[in-house]
N, C-alpha and C positions, 0 to 999 in steps of 0.2 A: 450728419454731423459724425454719428459712429463709423460709416463707410472712408472718412476723412481721416478719422483717429488710425481706422483699421493701415490704408493706404502710408499717413505717416509713420505708425509704427513698422509696419513692415519695410520701408525705407531705409528708416533708424538702424535696425537690423544689418543694414548692410555695408552700411559706413566703412566696417570693419571688419571684411568678408572673412579673410583666414582665422580672424579670432571666434568669429561668431560660429563658423564651421568646425575648427576645434572642439567647443562645447559640445555641439550639436553631434560631433561625431562622437564625446563622450556619452553621452544619451545614448546613441545608436548601440552603443558599446555595451552599456549596460544594461538596456531593454533586450538585446539580442541574448546575452546573455542570462539574464533572469528569467526571459522565455521559455529557453531551451532548460536550464536548471531544475525550474521548476516543474516540467514537464515531467524532466525525466527521475524526479525525486518522486513525482505522483505514478511513474510508470515501474518504479522499483518496489514503491509499497506497495502495488498491485500484485507484481509478482512474488514478495516478499510473503503476502498475506498467502496468494494459491500456495507457494511450498510450501509453508508451514501446514493450512489446514490438510493438504493431499498427502503429508504423511502418515496421517491418524484420525483427523477430528472432521473433516471434511467442512461445507461450508454450514451446512444446517443439520440437525438431528432432530429425532422425534425418540422423548424419553418418557418414560414413567417420571410423573411431575416431581416425584422427590429423588429419583434417582442422581441427578446432578450434586445435590448435596451430602446425600446419603448414596453413597453407591454400594448397595448390598443387594446380596443376588434373589429377595424376593420382590422387589422394585421393578418386575419385569413389565413386558405389554405380550400380551395373547397374540397368537396367530401372525408371531411377524413375520413370517417369511409371505404368510400368505395378503397382508398389508401393506408391504415392500412390492409384489406384484402387482397389487390395483395402483400404488402410487405412479409406480414407472409406465402403466397403460395409462391411467388418467392424467398425467402430466405431458407425456410423450417425452420422458428423458429414459436413458437407460442406466445411468452414472447412480444408480440408487442399491445401497447394499444392507441387507439385514445382516445385527451382529448381536452376540452372547457372551456376556464374561464370566469367567471364574477365577479360582485362585487356587492351587493345588503346588504339594509339593513334586518335584519331579525329582527319577533317579534315572541314574546310569551305572552301571558295573561297579564304579568305583566313587561319585559324588551323590550329594544329593542337594537341590536348591527349589529354594522357591521362586513360583512364575506367576505370571495371569495369563491365563489361557483365552485365547480368542477366538470362537465359532465364529467364522464366516460362512458366507456366500461364494465358494472362489470362483464363481460367472460372474458375479458381478465384484468382487473387492478389486478387481484390478483398475476397474475405470472409476473408483473412488477415492484409491488409496496408491502410493508412490511404490507402497511395500513389495509389493509382488513384482516390483521391475528392480528390486535391489537384492536379489536371491544370487550371491556371487557364488556358493557351492551348490550343486543340486541343481535341484526345478523347483516350480513356486506348486502347491496344490492342486489336485487331479478333483474338478468337481463330482466326479463319477468312483471316487475311491474313497475309502471307509478311514482304516486304520492311518493316516498319515498324521505327521507333524513338521512345521516349519520354524524354526526358532531364529534369536537371535544370534550373534558371530560373536560377544560375550558370554553368552550364558553355554554358547557349544564349547569355548573355549575352558569355562568353567568346569561345566559337564564332561570335558573330555571326547566330545562325542562330533560323528559326523554323518554325512548322507550315508543311508544302511545302516546306521545303530541305532538300536530300539532305547525308548525310555519308559519309563513308567510313573506313573501320577497318581498321585491319592488327593481329593479334596472332598468338600461337603457340596451336596448337589440341591437342587432346587426345594426337594420337600423334606430338607436338612438327614437325607440319608446319606449314605458313604459311594461317591465318585473314584471308582479307581480303571484305572485302561491301559494298554500297552498297544505303543504307538510306533512306526518307524518314522525315522529324522530322513525326510526328502528333500530338503532344503536348509540352507541356512544363508540369513539377510544380513548383511551389513549397510545399518541405516544412516551413520556417521553421529548419533544421537545413543548417548551411552545408555541413558534409562531401557530407551526401547530396546536395544540390540545384547542389554542386559537381564534382562525380564520380562521379555514378553514372546507367544509363542503360539500361532494360529494350527486350527484345527479348521475342517468342512464343519459346516450349520447342525446338519443333521447328523453326524457323530456325537456332539457335542451336545446335542438336546437330549439325544438317547444316554448319554454317560450321565449325565448331571441330572437328569430325569427334569427335565423342562417342560414337558410335554405341548411342546409347539410355541413356548412363550423364549422372549430373547429382550435385551435390554436395550437398544438401541439401531432408527434407521437414518442411514447416513446418507445426506444427499450431498452431491457435490455440482455444483453449479457451474452453468459452461462457459461465466466470467461474473468477476464479484460484483459488477454491477447490473446483475439480474438475479440478486439474492434477496432483495427486499419484494421483487413482485413473485420469486418463488416463495416464499414464507407467507404471502397475502393469497396465495392459488391453494398452496397446502393447507391453512387455516380455512377456506373455505370447503375442502375435502374434509378435513379431518379437525373442528374446531378445538382449540384447545380445552381443557376439561382438568379436574384434581384429581385425574387419573394421567391425563395426557398432557407433555408441554412440547411445544415447538422450539427449540435452543437456535438461536442466533451464532453465529461464530464468534461475538463479542461476549457472548457468555461463556462459550467452550473454551475460549482462550482467553481471559480478560488481560494477560500481561500484553499480549499481542499489539493492542491499542494503543496501551500506553511507552511501550519501546517505540511504536511511530513516534508518537508525540511528541517523545526527549530528543528524537532525531530531529524532528520540523524545528522544535526550538535553538537547537544547535546549528542547525544549517540557516535559520533568519537572522541569526546572530552575523555571521557573515555575511549574507543579504545587506543587511542595516547598513555595515561596512561600507559597502560600495556604493550605497545611495547616498550615504552623507557624503561619500568625496563627491559626485555627482553635483548634489545640491552645492558645496562648496566651488566647483566650479563653476555655476552658471551664479552665484553669490560673487565672484571676484569677477566676471563676465559683465555683469548689473552695475556694481560699483565703479568699475572703472570707467562703464560707458557715462553714467551719473558724473563723474568727479573731471572726464573730457568736456563736457558739457553745460558746466557749470556759469559759464559768460551767457552760455545763448539761453539757459533756462531763467535766469537774471533778466534777461532781456526781456522774454516773454512774460515774465510775472510784474516787471514792471510796465508792459502795454496792458495788465489788467487779466492777466489770465490765474486763474484761482490755482494753486499749489496740489490742492487733490484731482485738479484734471492734468495734469503734468505727472504726478503720483500714478492716474490709471494707465498714462501712457506706457509706464514704466512697466506696470503691469503687465499690459498688453504686448508691448513686445516679449516678456518674457513668455507669454503663453504660448504666444507665435511659436519661439524657439523651442519651447515644449512640443509643441503641437507636431512640429516638424521630427524631433529626435521620437517622438511616441510613432507617430505612422510607419516612418522607417524602419526602426527599431521592432515593434512588432509583427512588419512585414516577411522581415528579415528570419525574424527567429521563430516566426510560422513556418515559412519555408525550410528551415532546417528541420525544426523538428517534424514537423509531416514527413518529411523525405527517410528521416530515421525511422520514423513510429510505423511502414510500412517494410523497410529491409532490416530493421533494427541494426545494433550493434554489439562486440566485445572486444574486453580487453583481454592483456594473457594471462593467460592460467585460467580462463573463464572455460572454457570448452572441455580441459581435463577437469575441473570441478564437477562441471553439468554431467559427466559420463561415469563420472564415481558416485553422485547423489541419484539421479536418476532426474536431472533440473532441465530446463531451456538452456543453452547455450547461446542464450542472445538477449539482450534487453532491450526492449521498446519504449520509448519516452509516452507519455498518457495526454495528446494536447487536448485541451478541454478550455471554455471560455474563461475559465479561473486561472487557470496556467497561464495564457495567453495575456490577460488583462493585471492580474494582481500584480507582481512585480512591477511593468510600466507603470501602473497608477499611482503607486506610491511614491514612484520617481516622479511622476510628474508634480504630484502633490507637494514633495521634499522641492522640487525645482522652484513653485510658485512660492512655496514657505519664506526660499532663500533671498527672493527678489522682494520681498517685505521691506528690509532695512534699507537697500539703496533706496527704494519708492519712499519713504516715513524721512529721509535726511534732508526730500524736498520741501518740508513744512518747517523745516530750520532755515532753508536760505533765505539771506536776505538783500533785495531785489539788487542794491546799490554796490555792496560789499561782492557781490557775485560779478558784477559788471566790471568790477577791475580788475577779477581774477584773471591772473597769466594767462 
């Protein structure tokens, strides 16, 4: 009996083939658009996360357990350079860099400003951060050099210095001693982030440890994963090598950049408002098609009910017709959306002005949709549910149908 109902429902769909294809076409278009848009959205989030984290914080950091909440110099990790080297060897990952952080008053011949000084591993820092690639004047730090400094563009403008000029800085060391030094500006970076360009400077880690009396200590080991999807596994591997304790914390990027996840959720909410508008339009299209189909067959349904067929059987038939129509739109829409998304996920695409922005901020010049089971099925699945729900009203009308009045209908 189920096979008979399936055949009958399929034949009923094509009584008005043009109307059916118009409705299926709306489903195909919406499903294709949703698959592509959601995949592009996920891909843009991956890109946004990577670009934000690569600027400074990295995907993972090893810190003293109290450093994140209280970023004080005394909350440091011992033998930080050796620890970073061990992690690079054990994880087989070169994008790991050690850092130490201090604060000082920097003076040029004309002005003085407070700044944050980072001691960095100049050899590995370019592998975890985009800042070394954003040097617009001069060059980045030479790993073999000592008294060199790279500063932000706003700070350079405020201090009225450039490559070749000298800066004197004075701060407090790890052992509460005075930390003082004279360095030569070798480069000026421009990140586009005002806070970084205004207040950050970098020197070689060894020189920093000497001036600030760090005794081999440092404040963070920064790790950049090959892909955002690798972060959780990388966290587990690091936990095996260096278990977290009351002195050591392994920080996920969610902890380091809590506002980033919130920004993604806000963007997702606004995007889904537009998606729901599209889904509701498709649902109304299905409602219109099925309601017209039921009204056109009022006399036919009345005759069938007079012969003893229960209204529930007729209602299930209408629902089955909707399910078949939805299945066609779902299959074709997902297939077309998958093909488009798969192609663009390999070749990528850019919009006008993206290449110029990429060169300026040392970012990728193309976007790549992130195809996944969720992006392929989430939107079309909601369209299918909405379409089935829209057919409930035409189906329930059959329960109110009186056979004699229905057979008299014109």
